Structures are given as structure tokens and as C-alpha cells.
NUVO-78959 format. One record per atom (N, C-alpha, C): x, y, z. Coordinates in steps of 0.05 Angstrom, whole numbers, plus 32768, in hexadecimal, padded with zeros to 4 digits. Atoms other than C-alpha are relative to their C-alpha. Layout:
N
XYZ;...
# end
This chain:
410
7FF87FE58006;810E7E308003;801C80017FF4;7FE67FFE800D;81477E407FD3;80118015800D;7FED7FED7FF4;81857E637FEE;801580077FEB;7FEC7FF68013;81B67E8D7FC6;80138012800F;7FED7FEC7FF5;81F37EB67FD4;7FF7801C7FF8;80087FE5800B;81D77EEF7FA8;7FE57FFD7FF3;80197FFE800F;81917F017F92;8000801C7FF4;80027FE7800F;818C7F377F5D;7FE280047FF8;801C7FFB8005;81477F577F56;7FFD80157FEA;80037FEE8016;81377F757F13;80127FF97FE9;7FEF80098017;814F7F5A7ECF;800180147FEA;7FFA7FEC8014;815E7F9B7EAC;801D80007FF9;7FE47FFF8008;81A17FB27E92;80137FFB8018;7FEE80047FE9;81C17FB77ED7;7FFE7FE4800C;8004801A7FF3;81A27F777EF3;800B7FE97FEF;7FF680168011;81B37F4B7EB7;801E7FFD8002;7FE380018000;81FC7F5E7EB7;800A7FFA801C;7FF780057FE5;82037F5E7F03;7FFD7FE38008;8005801D7FFA;81E57F187F0A;80157FEF7FF2;7FEC8010800F;82137EFD7ED4;801C8002800D;7FE67FFC7FF4;82517F1C7EF3;80037FF3801B;7FFF800D7FE5;82407F047F39;80037FE27FFD;7FFE801D8004;82357EBD7F20;801B7FF87FF4;7FE68006800C;82757EBF7EF7;80167FFF8016;7FEE7FFF7FE9;82987ECE7F39;7FFB7FE98014;800580187FEF;827D7E8D7F56;7FEA80048015;80167FFC7FED;82437EAB7F7D;7FE77FF37FF6;801A800C8007;82037E827F7D;7FEC80167FFE;80107FE88006;81D57EB57F5D;7FE67FFA7FF2;80198001800F;818D7EBC7F47;7FF7801C7FFA;800B7FE68009;816E7EF67F20;7FE27FFD7FFF;801D80017FFF;81257F037F2F;7FF480177FEF;800C7FEC8012;80FA7F287EFB;7FE27FFD8000;801D80017FFE;80B17F3B7F01;7FF27FFB7FE5;800C8003801B;80A47F3B7EB5;80047FE37FF6;7FFE801B800C;809D7EFD7E89;80197FFE7FEF;7FE78001800E;80DE7F107E66;80138015800C;7FED7FEC7FF5;811E7F357E7B;800480177FED;7FF77FEA8011;81367F787E61;7FEB800E7FEF;80157FF38010;80F37F957E4B;8007801C7FF9;7FF97FE48006;810D7FDC7E50;801780027FEC;7FEB80008014;814B7FCA7E28;7FF47FFE7FE4;800D8004801A;811E7FB47DF0;7FF2801A7FF6;800E7FE88007;80F97FF77DF2;801380177FFA;7FEE7FEA8000;813780227DF5;800A80077FE4;7FF47FF7801A;8154804C7DBC;7FEE7FFB7FE9;801280068016;811680437D92;80027FE37FF7;7FFC801D8003;811F7FF77D9A;801B7FF97FF3;7FE58005800B;81677FFE7D82;80157FFC8016;7FEF80027FE8;818880027DC8;801A80107FFD;7FE87FEF7FFF;81B9803C7DD0;80117FF78017;7FF1800E7FEB;81EC80137DF7;801080138011;7FF07FED7FF1;821B804C7E0B;800780177FEE;7FF77FE9800F;823D808B7DF3;801E7FFD7FF9;7FE480028009;827F80907DCC;80108015800F;7FF07FEE7FF0;82A680B17E04;80107FEF8014;7FF2800F7FEB;82D4809E7E3D;7FF38002801B;800C80007FE5;82C880967E87;7FFA801D8009;80037FE47FF7;82D280E17E94;7FE8800D7FF1;80177FF5800F;829F80F17E5D;7FE67FF9800D;801880087FF2;826B80C97E82;7FFC800F801A;80017FF17FE7;827C80E97EC4;7FF7801D7FFC;80077FE48005;8277812F7EA7;7FE280027FF8;801C7FFF8009;8234811F7E87;7FEC7FFE8017;801180037FE8;8217810D7ECB;800180188013;7FFE7FE87FF0;822B81517EE7;80057FFA801E;7FFB80027FE3;822381527F33;7FFF7FE3800A;8001801C7FF8;821581077F35;80187FF07FF6;7FEB800E800E;825380F57F0C;80147FF28012;7FEB800C7FEF;828480E97F45;7FF97FE5800B;8009801A7FF5;825A80AF7F5E;80087FE97FED;7FFC80158014;826980897F1D;801D7FF97FFB;7FE480058006;82B5808A7F1F;80087FE28003;7FF9801C7FFB;82BD80447F3D;7FF17FED7FEC;801080118013;828580267F12;800C80017FE4;7FF57FFD801A;82A480427ED3;801C7FF57FFE;7FE5800D7FFF;82E980297EE8;7FFC7FE27FFC;8005801D8003;82CA7FE47EEC;7FF67FF97FE4;800B8005801B;82A57FEA7EA9;7FFD801B7FF2;80007FE7800F;82B680247E7B;7FEE7FFD7FE7;800E8002801A;829180357E3A;800D7FEC7FED;7FF280138012;82C780107E13;7FFD7FE38009;8004801B7FF5;82C17FD47E42;7FE47FF67FF9;801B80088006;82767FD37E37;7FFD7FF87FE3;80028006801D;827C7FD57DEC;800E7FE57FFA;7FF2801A8004;82AF7F9B7DEE;7FEF7FE9800B;801180157FF4;82817F747E1D;7FE97FF87FED;801680068013;82477F797DEB;800B7FF37FE7;7FF5800B8019;82737F6C7DAE;800B7FE48004;7FF6801B7FFA;82927F2F7DD0;7FEA7FEB8000;801780128002;824C7F127DD1;7FF57FFE7FE4;80088003801C;82487F177D85;7FEE80167FF6;80117FEA8009;82257F5A7D80;801180187FF8;7FF07FE98008;824D7F8C7D57;7FF1801A8004;800C7FE67FFA;82417FD57D67;800A80167FEC;7FF87FE98012;824580187D42;7FFC801A800F;80027FE57FF4;824E80617D55;7FF380127FEC;800E7FEE8011;821D80937D38;800B801C8004;7FF57FE58000;822A80DD7D2B;7FFE800E801B;80047FF47FE6;820F80F17D6F;80117FF38016;7FEF800E7FEC;824080C27D92;7FF17FE8800C;801080167FF5;820880917DA3;800A7FE57FF4;7FF8801A8009;821D80487D9F;7FE97FEC8000;801780138004;81EB80157D84;800C7FE67FF5;7FF98018800F;81EE7FCD7D6C;7FFE80057FE2;80017FFC801E;81FD7FCB7D21;7FE57FF87FF5;801A800B8009;81BC7FA47D19;7FE980138005;80167FEE7FF7;81947FDD7D39;7FEA7FF1800E;801480117FF3;81717FA77D61;80077FFD801E;7FFC80037FE3;816B7FAD7DAD;7FFF7FE38009;8001801D7FF8;815A7F637DAF;801B7FF37FFF;7FE5800B8001;81A27F547D9B;801080068019;7FF27FF97FE8;81BD7F797DD7;7FF57FF08018;800C80107FEA;818B7F577E06;80097FE37FFE;7FF7801C8004;819C7F137DE8;801C7FFB8009;7FE480027FF8;81E67F207DF4;80027FFF801F;800080007FE3;81D97F307E3E;7FF57FE6800B;800C80197FF6;81AD7EF37E47;80137FE87FFB;7FEC80158005;81E27EC67E26;80157FFF8016;7FEB7FFF7FEB;82167EDE7E58;7FF47FF7801A;800D80097FE7;81E57ED47E91;7FFD7FE18000;8003801D8001;81D77E8D7E7A;801A7FF18004;7FE6800C7FFD;82217E7C7E75;800A8002801C;7FF57FFB7FE5;822E7E987EBA;7FF67FEC8014;800C80137FED;82017E657EDB;7FEC800C8013;80147FF37FEF;81D57E987EFD;7FE47FF77FF8;801B80078006;818C7E867F03;7FF080197FF7;80117FEA8008;81567EB07EE3;7FE37FF78004;801C80067FFA;810F7EAF7EFF;7FEE80167FF5;80127FED800C;80DB7ED27ED4;7FE47FFE800C;801B7FFF7FF3;80937EE57EE8;80037FFC801E;7FFA80037FE4;80B07EEB7F2E;8001801B800E;80007FE67FF2;809A7F2E7F4C;80067FFD801E;7FF980017FE3;80BA7F397F90;7FEB800F8010;80157FF37FF0;80867F497FC5;800B8009801B;7FF57FF87FE6;80B27F4F8003;801E7FF98001;7FE480057FFA;80FB7F548019;80038005801E;7FFC7FFE7FE3;810C7F478062;801D7FFB8007;7FE580047FF7;814E7F4B8086;80007FEA8015;7FFC80157FEC;81657F0D80AC;801C8003800C;7FE67FFE7FF3;81A07F0180D9;80177FF97FED;7FEB80088013;81C77EDF80A1;7FFC800A7FE4;80047FF6801B;81AD7F068066;7FE4800B7FFC;801A7FF58008;816A7F128046;7FEC7FE97FF8;801680128009;81277EEF8039;7FF1800F7FEB;800E7FF38017;81087EFF7FF5;7FE87FEF7FF9;8019800D8007;80C07EEE7FE6;7FF680097FE6;800D7FFA8019;80A27EEB7FA1;7FE37FF68001;801C80098001;805B7EDC7F8B;7FFD7FE28003;8003801D8000;806B7E927F89;80167FF18010;7FEA800E7FF2;80AB7E847FB1;800D80128015;7FF07FF17FED;80D87E997FEA;801D7FF77FFE;7FE380058003;81247E9E7FE6;800F800C8017;7FED7FF47FED;815D7EAA8016;801980087FF1;7FE77FF8800D;819C7ED08003;8011800F8014;7FED7FF17FF0;81DB7EEB8023;8000801E7FF8;7FFF7FE4800A;81D97F297FF7;7FEA80057FEB;80167FF88012;81A47F4F7FD0;800A80177FEF;7FFA7FE98011;81AE7F7C7F94;7FE680097FF3;80197FF4800B;81747FAA7F81;8007800E7FE6;7FFD7FF3801A;81737FBB7F37;7FE480027FF3;801C80008008;81297FC87F32;7FF880187FEE;80067FEA8012;812F80087F09;7FF18016800F;800E7FEA7FF5;810880487F13;7FE27FFE7FFB;801D7FFF8006;80C2805D7EFD;7FFA80077FE3;80047FF9801C;80CD806F7EB4;7FF67FE87FF1;800D80158010;80A680477E80;7FF57FEA8011;800B80147FED;807C80247EB5;7FF57FE77FF2;800A8017800F;80607FF77E7E;80157FEA7FFD;7FEB80148002;80A47FD47E7E;80057FF2801A;7FFE800D7FE6;809B7FC07EC6;800F80108015;7FF17FEF7FED;80C37FF87EE7;7FEC8013800E;80157FF17FF2;809080107F19;800A800B801B;7FF57FF57FE7;80BF80267F51;7FFF7FEF8018;800280127FE9;80B87FE97F7D;801980028013;7FE880007FF0;81007FED7F94;800380178013;7FFE7FE97FEE;80F880317FB4;7FF57FF9801C;800C80077FE6;80CB80157FEB;80127FEE8010;7FEE80127FF2;80FB7FDE7FFB;8019800F800A;7FE97FF07FF8;8136800E7FFD;7FF980118018;80097FEF7FEA;810F803D802A;7FFC7FF0801A;800580117FE9;80FC80048058;801B7FF8800E;7FE580067FF5;81477FF68061;800E8019800A;7FF67FE87FF5;8151803E8076;800C80147FEC;7FF47FEE8014;8166805E8034;7FEE80177FF9;800E7FE88009;815280A4801E;7FFA7FFD7FE2;80088001801C;812B80A67FDD;7FFD801D7FF6;80047FE6800D;813680E67FB5;7FE77FFE7FEF;801A8003800E;80F080F37F9A;80037FFB7FE2;7FFD8006801C;80EC80D17F56;7FEF80137FEE;800E7FEF8013;80D880FB7F1A;80087FF87FE4;7FF98007801B;80D780F27ECF;8018800F7FF6;7FEA7FF3800E;811681017EA7;80027FF47FE4;7FFF8007801C;812680FD7E5D;7FE37FFB7FF6;801D80028005;80DC810B7E52;7FF880187FEF;800A7FEA8010;80B881357E1D;7FF180158011;800D7FEA7FF2;809D81797E32;7FE680087FF2;801A7FF8800B;805681947E28;7FFD801E8001;80067FE48001;803E81D97E16;7FE580047FF3;80197FF9800C;7FFD81FB7E03;800480147FEA;7FFA7FEC8015;8020822A7DD2;7FF67FF47FE5;800C800A8019;7FF782217D92;80147FFE7FE9;7FED80008016;803082337D63;80137FE88001;7FEE80177FFD;805B81FB7D7F;7FF17FE77FF6;800F80178008;802581C77D75;7FFB7FFF7FE1;80047FFF801D;801981DF7D2E;80187FF87FF0;7FE78009800D;806181CC7D1E;80057FE28004;7FFD801C7FF9;805581847D33;800D7FF07FE9;7FF380118014;808381547D0E;801A800C7FF6;7FE87FF3800A;80BA81867CFF;80187FFC8013;7FE880047FF0;810181777D18;801480167FF9;7FEB7FED8004;813681AD7D21;801A7FF3800B;7FE9800F7FF7;817B818C7D24;8011800C8016;7FEF7FF37FED;819E81C07D4E;7FF38018800D;800E7FEB7FF1;817B81EA7D83;800D8003801B;7FF67FFB7FE5;8197820B7DC1;7FE880088012;80187FFC7FEF;816282077DF8;8009800A801C;7FFB7FF67FE5;8163822F7E39;7FE68001800F;801880027FEF;813382257E72;800080178015;80027FE97FED;811A82617E9B;7FE97FFE8013;80157FFD7FEC;80F2826B7EDA;7FF6801D7FFE;800A7FE48002;80C782AA7EE2;80148015800A;7FEF7FE97FF8;80F082EA7EE4;801D7FF98003;7FE480077FFD;813182C47EE2;8011800B7FE9;7FEE7FF58014;816B82E57EBD;80127FEA7FF5;7FEF80178008;819582A57EBB;7FEF7FE77FFC;800F80198005;817C82637E9E;80057FEB8016;7FFD80167FED;816F82287ECC;80117FEA7FF4;7FF28015800E;818D81FA7E98;800380087FE2;7FFC7FFB801C;81A881FD7E51;800A7FE77FF3;7FF88018800F;81AE81C57E1E;7FFF80077FE2;7FFF7FFB801D;81BB81BF7DD4;7FFD7FE57FF1;80048018800F;81A4818B7DA1;7FE880017FEE;801780028012;816C81747D74;7FE68004800F;801A7FFB7FF4;8125818B7D82;7FEA7FF67FED;8016800A8010;80E4816B7D6A;7FE6800D800B;801A7FF67FF9;80A181907D69;7FEC7FE97FFF;801480167FFF;806781627D7C;7FE4800C8004;801B7FF77FFC;801C81657D83;7FFA8008801D;80047FF97FE4;8023816C7DCF;801480158009;7FEB7FED7FF7;806181997DD1;801A7FFB7FF3;7FE580018009;80AA818A7DCB;800E7FE68008;7FF180187FFA;80D8814D7DC8;801B80037FF2;7FE58000800B;811C813A7DAC;801580028015;7FEA80017FEC;816081357DCE;800380188012;7FFB7FE87FF0;8167817E7DE4;7FEA80038015;80167FFE7FEE;8122817C7E04;80017FEB8016;7FFE80157FEC;812C81397E26;801580068014;7FEA7FFA7FEE;816E81507E43;7FF880158014;80077FE97FEF;815181907E60;7FE87FF98012;801980067FF1;8113816D7E7B;80047FFA801E;7FFB80077FE4;813481567EBC;7FFF80198011;80027FE77FF2;8139819F7ED0;7FE4800A8002;801D7FF98000;80F081AB7EBE;7FF27FF18016;800E80107FEC;80D981727EEA;80098005801D;7FF67FF97FE5;8104818B7F24;7FF48019800A;800C7FE77FF8;80DF81CD7F25;7FE77FFC8011;801880027FEF;80AA81DA7F59;7FE780027FF0;80177FFC8011;807A81F17F23;800980027FE3;7FF78000801C;808D81DC7EDC;7FF080137FEE;80117FEF8011;805382057EC1;8009801D8000;7FF67FE57FFF;807782447ED5;801980047FF0;7FE77FFF800F;80B382347EA9;7FFB80077FE3;80007FFA801C;80C3824D7E64;80197FF57FF3;7FE98009800F;80F1822F7E30;800680147FEA;7FF77FEE8015;8119825E7E04;80107FF07FEC;7FF380108015;812D823E7DC1;800F80127FED;7FF07FF28014;816682587D97;80037FED7FE8;800180128017;815A823A7D52;801880047FED;7FE87FFB800F;819B82577D36;801780058013;7FED7FFC7FEB;81CD824B7D6D;801D80087FF7;7FE57FFA800A;820B82557D41;8002801D7FF6;80007FE4800A;81F7829C7D2C;7FFA80138017;80047FED7FEB;81FE82D67D5C;7FE980137FF8;80177FEE8007;81C283067D61;800780177FEE;7FF97FE98011;81E783407D42;80067FF77FE4;7FFB800A801B;81FD83157D08;7FE67FFA7FF1;801A8006800B;81B682FD7CFD;7FF1801A7FF8;800C7FE78006;819D83447D00;800B800C7FE7;7FF37FF58018;81CF835A7CCB;7FF77FF07FE8;800880118016;81BD831F7CA0;7FE380067FF6;801C7FFA8007;8172832F7CA2;7FFF801C7FF3;80007FE5800B;818083797C96;800A80007FE2;7FF68002801B;81A983697C58;7FED7FF37FED;8013800E8011;817583397C3E;7FE880127FFA;80177FEE8004;813E836D7C47;800880167FEB;7FF77FEC8013;816783A07C20;80027FF57FE4;7FFC800C801A;817783707BE8;7FE67FF77FF3;8019800C800A;813283507BE1;7FE7800D800D;80147FF17FF2;810483867BFC;7FE37FFA7FF7;801C8004800A;80C883737BD1;7FF57FE58008;8009801B7FF8;80C5832C7BEC;7FF58001801C;800A80027FE4;80A083167C2A;80167FF68012;7FEB80057FED;80C8830D7C69;80097FE28000;7FFA801D7FFF;80C482C07C6A;80127FF87FE8;7FF280078018;80E082BE7C23;801D80098000;7FE57FF68001;811E82E77C32;80127FF58017;7FF0800C7FEB;813482C27C70;800D7FE77FF7;7FF18017800B;816982957C52;800D7FF18017;7FF7800F7FE8;816E826A7C90;7FFB7FE27FFC;8003801D8002;8177821F7C96;7FEB7FF68014;801680087FEE;813482187CB9;7FE87FFB7FEF;801880068010;80F281FB7CA1;7FEF80197FFD;80107FE98006;80C4822E7C81;7FE980038014;80167FFF7FEC;808B821C7CB1;8009800C801A;7FF57FF57FE7;80B7822C7CED;8005801E7FFD;7FFA7FE48004;80CE826E7CCF;7FE780118000;80197FF28000;808782837CC2;7FF48003801C;800A7FFE7FE5;807282737D09;801080148011;7FEF7FED7FF0;80AD829A7D26;7FFC801D7FF7;80077FE58009;809D82D67CFA;7FE7800A800E;80197FF87FF3;805782D77D16;80048003801E;7FFA7FFE7FE3;807282CB7D5D;800D801B8006;7FF37FE77FFD;809C830A7D52;7FED80187FFC;80137FEB8005;805D83317D42;8003800D7FE5;7FFD7FF6801B;8071833B7CF9;7FEC7FF37FEE;8013800C8013;803A83317CC5;800E7FF07FEA;7FF380118015;804A82F97C95;8000800D7FE5;80027FF4801A;803483227C5A;801280197FFD;7FF07FE88001;8063835C7C6C;80187FFC7FEC;7FE980008012;8096836D7C36;801A8006800F;7FE67FFE7FF1;80DF83697C4B;8008801D8003;7FF87FE47FFF;80EA83B37C3B;7FF1800F8016;80107FF27FEC;80B483C57C6D;80067FF8801D;7FF9800A7FE5;80D383A07CA8;800F8016800F;7FF47FEB7FF0;80E383D37CDE;80187FF58010;7FEA80087FEF;812083D27D0B;7FF67FF08018;800B800F7FEA;80F583BC7D45;7FF57FE57FF7;80098019800B;80D483877D1A;80177FEC7FFB;7FE880118005;8119836D7D07;800B7FF5801A;7FF680097FE5;812E836B7D50;7FEE7FEB800C;801380137FF6;80EF83467D63;80037FE57FF2;7FFC80188010;80FC83147D2B;80197FF18009;7FE7800C7FF6;814383087D42;7FFB7FF3801B;8006800B7FE5;812982FD7D89;7FF07FE67FFE;801080188004;80F682CA7D70;80117FE97FF6;7FEF8015800B;812B82A47D49;80157FF78014;7FEA80067FED;815F82A77D81;7FF67FF9801C;800980057FE5;813382A27DBF;7FE27FFE8001;801E80038000;80EC828B7DB0;7FF77FF4801B;800980087FE5;80C882857DF3;7FE87FED7FFD;801580138000;809D82487DFE;7FF87FFA801D;800A80067FE5;807382447E3E;7FFB7FE28003;8003801D7FFD;807381FD7E5A;7FE87FFA8012;801580097FEE;803A81D77E7A;80087FE78010;7FF780187FF2;8062819B7E92;800E7FEC7FEE;7FF480158010;807A81587E77;7FEC7FEA7FFB;801280178006;805C81177E5E;80027FEA8016;800080127FE9;806D80F57EA0;80107FE77FFD;7FF180198000;808A80B27EB2;7FF97FEE7FE9;800980128015;8062808F7E7C;801180047FE7;7FF07FFB8018;808E80B07E47;801D80078006;7FE47FF97FF8;80CE80BC7E6F;80127FE97FFB;7FEC80158005;810C80967E5A;800E7FF78019;7FF280077FE7;812B80987E9F;7FF2800E8018;800A7FF47FE8;811B80AB7EE7;80168010800E;7FEE7FF17FEF;813D80E37F0C;7FF77FFB801D;800680077FE5;814180D87F57;80047FE38005;7FFB801C7FF8;814580967F7C;80107FFE8019;7FF080057FE8;817280797FB2;801780148001;7FEB7FEB7FFD;819F80B17FCC;801C7FF57FFE;7FE5800A8006;81E680A87FB3;801280018018;7FEF7FFD7FE9;820580C07FF4;7FFE7FE88013;800480177FEE;81EA80818016;80097FE67FF4;7FF58018800E;820B80517FE5;801E80027FFD;7FE380018004;8254803D7FE4;80067FFE7FE2;7FFC8000801D;826780507F9D;80167FED7FF7;7FEB80138007;82A380217FA0;7FF67FE47FFC;800A801B8001;82777FE47FA7;7FE27FFE7FF8;801D7FFE8003;822E7FFA7F9E;7FF17FF48017;800D800A7FE8;821F7FE07FE4;7FF580168011;800C7FED7FEE;81F180038014;801380068017;7FF07FF97FE8;8215802A804B;7FF17FFA801A;801180067FE8;81DC8017807A;7FFC7FE38005;8007801C7FFD;81CF7FCE806C;80147FEE7FF2;7FED8012800C;82087F9D8060;7FF27FEB7FEF;800C80158011;81F87F6E8027;7FEA800A7FED;80147FF58011;81C77F9D8005;800E80127FEC;7FF37FF28016;81DD7FB87FC1;7FEB800D7FEE;80127FF28013;81BF7FE77F8D;801080057FE6;7FF37FF9801A;81CD7FF37F43;7FEA80087FED;80137FF88016;81AC80147F07;7FEF80178008;80127FE87FFF;817280447F03;7FF38004801B;800B7FFC7FE5;815B80387F4B;800F8015800F;7FEF7FEC7FF3;819480657F5F;7FF8801C7FF6;80057FE48008;818F80B17F5C;801580097FEB;7FEE7FFB8017;81B380B27F19;7FF080047FE7;800D7FFD801A;819980CF7ED8;801280127FEF;7FEE7FF28013;81C480E47E9D;7FF1800A7FE8;800D7FF68019;81B781057E5A;7FFA7FEA7FED;800680148015;819D80E27E1D;801A7FF97FF1;7FE880078010;81D080BC7DF4;800E7FE78009;7FF380187FF7;81DF807A7E17;800C8002801C;7FF37FFC7FE6;81F880987E58;7FF27FF18016;800E800E7FEA;81C180797E83;80047FE27FFF;7FFA801D8002;81CD80337E68;801C7FFB800A;7FE580047FF6;8217803C7E75;80018000801E;80017FFF7FE3;8209804F7EBD;7FF47FE6800B;800D80197FF6;81DB80137EC5;80127FE87FFD;7FEE80178004;820C7FE27EA7;801880028013;7FE87FFD7FEF;82477FFF7ECE;7FFB7FFB801D;800680047FE3;822580017F12;7FF87FE38004;8007801D7FFE;82097FBB7F05;80187FEE8000;7FE780108001;824D7FA07EF2;800F8002801A;7FF27FFD7FE7;826D7FBE7F30;7FF27FF28017;800E800E7FEB;82377FA37F5D;80047FE27FFD;7FFB801D8005;823F7F5E7F3D;801C7FF88009;7FE480067FF7;828A7F627F4D;80028003801E;7FFE7FFA7FE4;827B7F777F94;7FF07FEE8013;801180117FEF;82457F487FAD;800E7FE68008;
# end
């Protein structure tokens, strides 16, 4: 039976970096991975380009995580966004910042990022065991006993970096939750986040393939005057409903609802124009070009197909001449452009979710070390924790930072 000072379970972003850092500190370390290769989710991320992090500082990451942000202060102090970029570039992978602030490898190849992490792991001297699904973890007097499908190991300390339940095809099937619960930890019910939304609204599906670069989306429950959540960004119409950054970001609030089918999304397709300004603009266009049809006089930077669908959504006939548009018709048209209501039916679930909301309760983890407050020698990092940030590299940053801090602490 092999014995180690540290066993890291799960070779994703957090696990790869944590194992390397622990070994660099002289800890005899092995990294166990159930798949035949490490970093499967890294390879899938960012459309196979790997959005490493966001071009912001530590406080920018903390703010993006809202109520969860305070938990990340120590982890980000250990590895900030700038530190992470330097770490990747020091391994020979130059990076670039895109307009949205997302940071990618210049090559646009996630494989380059994974190769960089594996190179560092190799240099550290940590072992890497692939095709080694863990079947049991037991606590012993001097540490832990870890059993895989083909071997048994002893370790003084265990670090769980098994991820959540998003993209289960990558091997993240939520195994770590059961082990954490067995050690007494509370598991905040996992749910999909950064996931596309579904709707049965026919007009939405008929716009499949159209992207609107800037949409302000607000989520409402029945009879609510104030939105449950508000986000702004690019929106993509699909054959099943809605996707794109603004939709993915607001999805965590959808999945938190008791009944997502009762929710409505209000989309403002012209967020920089106030309703009264839009009303005046339409009124002037109708006066100037009264003989033209409504769709033709709307000089808006929106696709013609979307404009036509919104005109119909407002109850205005497409063939109506501009001069015939009533005051009420104009008001309804402004409402459709500024607050088109889309009833939701749910999400595409964990199979299409980029991250998992929920996980090991943060209050039960020492954020200064990533160690369990209940079980000495048990550590957590990455998506297994109840941490989920917006789209844009924030989730990888949290995974790398918590993994780095755990590696420094074991």
C-alpha cells in the first residue's frame, strides 16, 4: 500500500495546480483522476479556447461573486488574476485580453493551457494516476485511507477537487458531495448555473440563430413588481429558447426558483434608449415616412426579423402604414422593444451547464486555508464548493485560486 502526505482527488483546474504546489513545497503528493486524461473540462471550456480569467483585480472577482465573494479574499491574495496570467505565461503560453475582458491563450487552444498545467505538475514531482476512480475514503487515526478501483492509498491529508455536476460527460458527476457529507459537511443542493434557458414562445424559436449584442434582461416571478435579478450582455436566440452571456448569467437565479416555469424574462433590446426617447423617435419617424410600413421606419440597430416579431408581439399588424399607428399602438411597440416578456419553461440542465451552483457550504470551510472546520486534514477547492460566478473566466479564477491556496496549506 502506497503512502503519501497529500492525496488530491480530481485533476481539473483546482486539482492540477494544488497538487503541483503541494509537491513543490516538498509534500509527497499524488493526484488521482477517474478519466483517462486530466483536465477534460478545461479542454471543453470557452468553446475549446479556455477563458482563463477576467481582466480585473482581486476586488473585481470578489464583487462578481456577490454574497459569496468574501470567502475568496484569502484565495485571491494567494493567487490574483495577474498572478494566474503570469503563471500560465511563465509556462510558455502567451495570453490576450478580448473586448469583454475575457483572457484567453493567444493560440485560442485550451490544450495549451492544460499542457502548461501538466508540465508544472510533472516538474513538481507529484504523481498522477489516471483511470483511477475513487470508490471510498475512510478516516484513520493518522489520516485517511483512499480506495480506487485498483489500489488503496494512505495519506495524512486529503484535498477534494472533484468538481460539481455540470457537463457530466467530462466526469464531473458529483462524487465529492457524498464524501463531504459523510464527513459531516452540509451540501447546499446543487443546481445548474451558466446554463441556457428554455421557452415555448414560438416567436423566440423563430429567431433561432440571431444574436443581439446588448440586451438588458430582468427576471420576474408572478405578480412581482421588482425583478429577482438583472443582467446585461449578449443574447442568442436558439431553437430551444435563449442562450448567450446575459442568459447564462441570469440562469442561476432561474434554477434557484421553486418553480422556474412560473418565471418570466423581460428583455430590453435597446437598453441605452429611454422609453420616452424611443416613443418620440417612433413618432417622428411615423410623421416623416407615414406611407411606409412600420418595420421600414424603425431605424434601429436591430435585425429586421426581430423587429418584425416585436411588432407582432405588440399587436400591431405588419402591413400597417406608419401614419396609421395609434398612440396606444406606439406605446405597445415601445413596451415590446423595451420589455418583451418571455415565459420560461426551465433550463437545459446539468448536461449543458458550464458550472454548478451549490456544493459544500462555505461557512464550514476555513477560507484562509481551504481546510474543513470539522475534519483536520480534509481540504476542498474548486467547483465542489458552493461557489459560482458569472461568465467570463471568474469560475476558473476561483478554481485556480482556491486550489493554489489549498496546495499552500496542506
